[in-house]
C-alpha positions in Angstrom: 68.2 153.2 87.5 68.9 149.6 86.8 72.3 148.2 87.8 73.6 144.9 86.4 76.7 143.1 87.6 78.0 140.1 85.7 80.3 137.4 87.2 81.5 133.9 86.4 83.8 134.5 83.5 87.2 133.0 83.2 89.6 130.8 81.2 88.4 127.3 80.3 89.6 124.6 78.0 87.7 123.6 74.9 84.8 121.3 75.8 84.6 122.8 79.3 81.8 124.6 81.0 81.1 127.9 82.7 78.1 129.5 84.4 77.7 133.2 84.2 75.5 135.2 86.6 74.0 138.7 86.3 72.7 140.3 89.4 70.2 143.1 88.9 69.3 145.8 91.4 67.1 148.9 91.3 64.6 147.3 88.9 61.4 145.4 88.4 63.2 142.3 87.4 60.5 139.7 87.1 58.7 141.3 84.1 61.8 142.4 82.2 63.2 140.7 79.1 66.7 139.7 80.0 69.4 138.8 77.6 73.0 137.7 77.2 75.1 139.2 74.5 78.8 138.8 73.6 81.4 140.8 71.7 84.6 139.2 70.4 87.7 141.4 69.5 87.1 143.2 66.2 83.5 142.0 66.0 80.1 143.6 66.7 78.1 142.7 69.8 75.8 139.8 69.1 72.8 138.2 70.8 73.5 135.0 72.6 70.2 134.3 74.3 67.0 136.0 75.6 64.5 135.1 78.3 61.1 136.8 78.9 59.5 137.4 82.3 57.4 134.3 81.6 60.4 132.1 80.9 60.2 131.9 77.1 63.7 131.6 75.6 65.4 132.3 72.3 69.0 131.4 71.3 71.5 132.2 68.6 72.0 129.3 66.3 75.6 129.1 67.2 74.9 128.2 70.9 71.7 126.1 70.6 72.0 122.8 72.4 75.1 124.1 74.3 74.0 127.1 76.3 71.0 127.5 78.6 69.6 130.8 79.8 67.6 130.9 83.0 66.5 133.4 85.7 65.6 133.4 89.4 63.2 136.2 89.9 63.3 135.8 93.7 67.0 136.6 93.6 66.9 139.1 90.7 69.5 137.1 89.0 70.0 135.9 85.4 72.2 132.9 84.5 73.9 131.5 81.4 75.1 127.9 81.6 77.6 127.3 78.9 78.6 123.8 78.0 80.8 122.3 75.3 82.6 125.6 75.0 84.6 126.3 71.8 87.4 128.7 71.1 85.0 130.8 69.0 82.9 131.4 72.2 85.7 133.6 73.4 84.3 137.1 74.0 83.2 139.6 76.6 79.7 138.6 77.7 77.2 141.2 78.7 73.8 141.0 80.2 71.0 143.4 79.2 67.8 144.4 81.0 64.9 145.6 78.9 61.5 146.7 80.3 59.0 149.3 78.8 61.6 151.1 76.8 64.2 151.2 79.5 67.4 149.3 78.7 70.6 148.8 80.7 73.8 146.9 80.2 76.3 145.3 82.6 80.0 145.9 82.5 80.7 142.6 81.0 82.7 139.5 82.0 85.5 137.9 79.9 85.2 134.3 78.7 88.3 132.8 77.2 88.2 129.3 75.7 91.7 128.1 75.0 94.0 125.1 75.6 
C-alpha cells in the first residue's frame, strides 16, 4: 500500500513563495507518475502539475511559469515550488501516486495566500 504525506503548506502573502513536499513510502516511486492537485472551497479538485518517472512535466495553464514540479527518486519525495503566489492559489494541495492502475492520495496540506 502506498502512503503519501504532504508538508510545507501555510499562510503566505501575495507574491510570496512556498515549497510543498510529498514523501512516499511502500511504493516503487521512481517509475510512478506523480502529481499535485488542489481543491479550493466549493470547487472541484483540479490538476496543478504532473511529472513522469522520466522527468517529463505538465502544468495547468493557471500555474505555468510560477510553479515547478520536481522529484527526488533517491528520497522517494515529490516537490512543488510555488512562486508569485496569488490569492486564487488558496486551496488544499494533494499529491497523487499513479503506477500500473494503482492510485493513492495524500491527506493534503493547506495553502493560504492572503495579506
